[in-house]
C-alpha positions in Angstrom: 42.3 14.5 -2.2 40.4 15.8 0.8 38.4 13.2 2.8 35.3 15.4 2.5 35.2 14.8 -1.3 34.9 11.1 -0.8 31.9 11.5 1.6 29.8 14.0 -0.2 26.0 13.5 -0.1 23.5 16.1 -1.3 21.9 17.7 1.7 18.5 17.0 0.3 19.3 13.2 0.3 20.7 13.4 3.8 17.4 14.9 5.0 15.8 11.5 4.2 17.2 10.2 7.5 14.4 12.0 9.3 11.9 9.4 7.9 14.0 6.6 9.3 14.4 8.5 12.6 10.6 8.7 13.0 10.2 5.0 12.8 12.8 3.8 15.4 12.5 3.2 19.2 13.4 5.8 21.8 16.9 4.2 22.3 17.9 5.0 18.8 16.6 8.6 18.9 19.9 10.0 20.1 21.0 10.3 16.5 21.7 13.8 15.1 22.4 14.8 11.7 23.5 15.3 9.2 26.1 17.7 10.9 28.6 19.8 9.1 31.7 21.3 10.7 32.3 24.9 9.6 34.6 27.7 10.7 31.7 29.3 12.8 30.8 25.9 14.5 29.0 22.7 14.0 25.7 23.0 12.0 22.9 20.4 12.1 20.6 20.1 9.1 17.2 19.5 10.8 15.2 19.0 7.7 13.3 20.6 4.9 10.3 23.0 5.4 8.1 25.2 3.3 8.1 28.7 4.7 6.5 31.7 2.9 6.0 29.6 -0.2 9.7 28.8 -0.4 11.3 25.3 0.1 14.1 25.7 2.7 16.6 23.7 4.7 16.2 24.2 8.4 19.6 24.4 10.2 20.9 25.2 13.6 24.2 25.5 15.4 25.0 22.7 17.8 28.3 24.5 18.7 29.4 27.9 17.7 32.2 30.3 18.3 29.5 32.8 19.3 27.5 31.0 22.1 24.5 33.2 21.3 24.0 31.3 18.0 23.7 27.8 19.6 20.3 26.2 19.1 18.9 29.1 17.0 17.3 28.0 13.8 18.2 29.5 10.4 17.2 28.8 6.8 18.9 28.2 3.5 17.5 27.7 0.0 16.8 23.9 -0.4 19.3 23.5 -3.2 19.2 19.8 -4.3 22.8 19.9 -5.5 24.3 21.4 -2.2 26.6 19.1 -0.4 28.2 21.4 2.2 27.4 24.5 4.2 29.4 26.6 1.8 27.1 25.5 -1.1 24.0 26.9 0.7 22.5 30.3 0.0 20.5 32.4 2.6 16.7 32.1 2.3 13.7 34.2 3.2 15.3 37.5 2.4 18.3 37.1 4.6 21.6 38.5 3.3 23.9 36.1 5.2 23.6 32.4 6.1 23.0 32.1 9.9 20.6 33.1 12.6 19.3 36.6 12.4 19.6 39.1 15.3 
């Protein structure tokens, strides 16, 4: 059994940490997450947004094999069952998951 299978949490539930983050002092605000390690780099799930009438996850690379991708936001369909980056599908007309351009 892979360790990852023991620690799975739907991404939509993991986004709930942003509510807790908003109510803590400055010392506790160094928290990041949730973060997923992928082949292309480390991806942070920053939250959920409504863009163009579509509910999406807002993601960004914290580290990437391609340094030009670091810090650039990208979007995925807000699938309530998704637990890992590979479960996510591109949103807003994108054909690939990741920053455009």
